[in-house]
Residue, then its C-alpha position, 0 to 999 in steps of 0.5 A: x499500499x502507498x501509505x506503508x513505509x517500505x519495511x511495512x510493506x515488505x512486512x505485509x506482503x510477507x504475512x500475506x505470503x505466509x498465509x498463501x502457503x499454509x495448508x496446501x490442502x485448503x482452498x484459498x481466495x485472497x485479494x486486496x490492493x497490493x499496489x505493486x505497480x512495477x508487476x506486469x500481471x499479464x506475464x507475472x514478471x516485474x517491469x524493469x531490471x531483474x538485478x535492481x537494488x531498489x528496495x521496492x522492486x526487490x520487494x515486488x520481485x519476491x512477492x512475485x516469487x512467493x505467489x509463483x511458489x505458493x501455486x496461486x493464480x490471479x484473476x486481474x491480468x490487464x484491467x485498470x482498478x485504480x485511476x487517478x490525476x497526478x498533475x494533468x495526467x490521467x494515471x491508470x494502474x492495476x494495484x487490486x489483485x484476486x490471488x486463487x489456489x484453484x482456477x475452479x474457484x472462479x468461474x465468472x469474473x468481471x472488473x468494473x471501472x474504478 
C-alpha cells in the first residue's frame, strides 16, 4: 500500500505469503490492494531490471516469486483498477488483485471501472 513505508510493505507482503503458503489442502481466495506497480500481471513478471537494487522492486520481485511458489494464480491481468489524476495526466494502474489456489474457484469474473 502507498501509505506504508518500505519495511511495513515488506512485512505485509511477507505475512500475505505466509497465509498463501500454509495448508496446501485448503482452497484459498485472497484479495486486496497490493499497490505493486512494477508487476506485469499479464506476464507475471517485474517490469524493469531483475538485478535492481531498488528496495521496492526487490520487494515486488520477492512477492511475485512467493505467489508462484505458493501455486497461486491471479484473475486480474490487464484491467485497470485505479484511476487518478497526477498533475495534468490521468494515471491508470492495476493495484487490486485476486489470488486463487485453484482456478476452478472462479467461473465468472468481471472488473468494473474504478
